[in-house]
C-alpha positions in Angstrom: -5.0 -7.0 -41.3 -8.5 -8.4 -41.9 -9.1 -12.1 -41.6 -11.7 -14.0 -43.7 -13.8 -16.5 -41.8 -12.7 -19.8 -43.2 -13.3 -22.2 -40.4 -16.3 -23.6 -38.6 -15.8 -24.4 -35.0 -18.4 -26.2 -33.0 -17.8 -27.1 -29.4 -18.4 -30.8 -28.6 -20.3 -29.7 -25.6 -22.9 -28.0 -27.9 -23.0 -30.9 -30.2 -23.7 -33.3 -27.4 -26.5 -31.1 -26.1 -28.4 -31.6 -29.4 -31.3 -34.1 -29.6 -29.6 -37.5 -29.7 -30.8 -38.3 -33.3 -29.3 -35.1 -34.6 -26.1 -35.6 -32.7 -25.9 -39.1 -34.1 -26.3 -37.9 -37.6 -23.7 -35.2 -37.1 -21.2 -37.7 -35.6 -21.8 -40.0 -38.6 -21.2 -37.2 -41.0 -18.0 -36.1 -39.3 -16.7 -39.6 -39.3 -17.5 -40.0 -43.0 -15.6 -36.7 -43.7 -12.5 -37.6 -41.7 -10.7 -39.5 -44.6 -11.1 -36.5 -46.8 -9.7 -33.9 -44.4 -6.0 -33.1 -43.7 -4.5 -34.1 -40.4 -4.2 -30.5 -39.2 -4.5 -29.3 -35.7 -5.7 -25.8 -34.7 -5.8 -23.6 -31.6 -9.1 -21.9 -31.0 -9.6 -18.6 -29.1 -13.0 -17.2 -28.4 -13.2 -13.5 -29.5 -14.6 -12.5 -26.1 -11.6 -13.7 -24.1 -9.6 -10.8 -22.5 -6.4 -12.1 -24.3 -8.1 -12.5 -27.8 -6.6 -9.3 -29.2 -3.1 -10.5 -28.1 -3.7 -13.8 -29.9 -4.9 -12.0 -33.0 -1.8 -9.7 -33.0 0.5 -12.7 -32.8 -1.3 -14.5 -35.7 -1.3 -11.2 -37.7 2.5 -10.9 -37.3 3.0 -14.5 -38.3 0.8 -14.2 -41.4 2.6 -11.0 -42.4 6.0 -12.7 -42.0 4.8 -15.7 -43.9 3.6 -13.4 -46.7 6.8 -11.5 -46.8 8.8 -14.8 -47.1 6.6 -16.5 -49.6 8.6 -14.9 -52.5 11.8 -16.4 -51.1 11.1 -20.0 -51.8 13.0 -20.2 -55.1 
């Protein structure tokens, strides 16, 4: 299964390392976006972690099951 890249993940550590004025602008933008975003939570796994393929396999199986069951919602 191939996954499309549909999320942007930025570590807060990297945001905070930006020049202060840029970080402040980003923080303001993120705050302004907040009311327009769903209240979803996500798990993030770096692709270079030794367990990354295991995580991807679990996600793939879940997506396959979800796709197989999507026609049964009548």
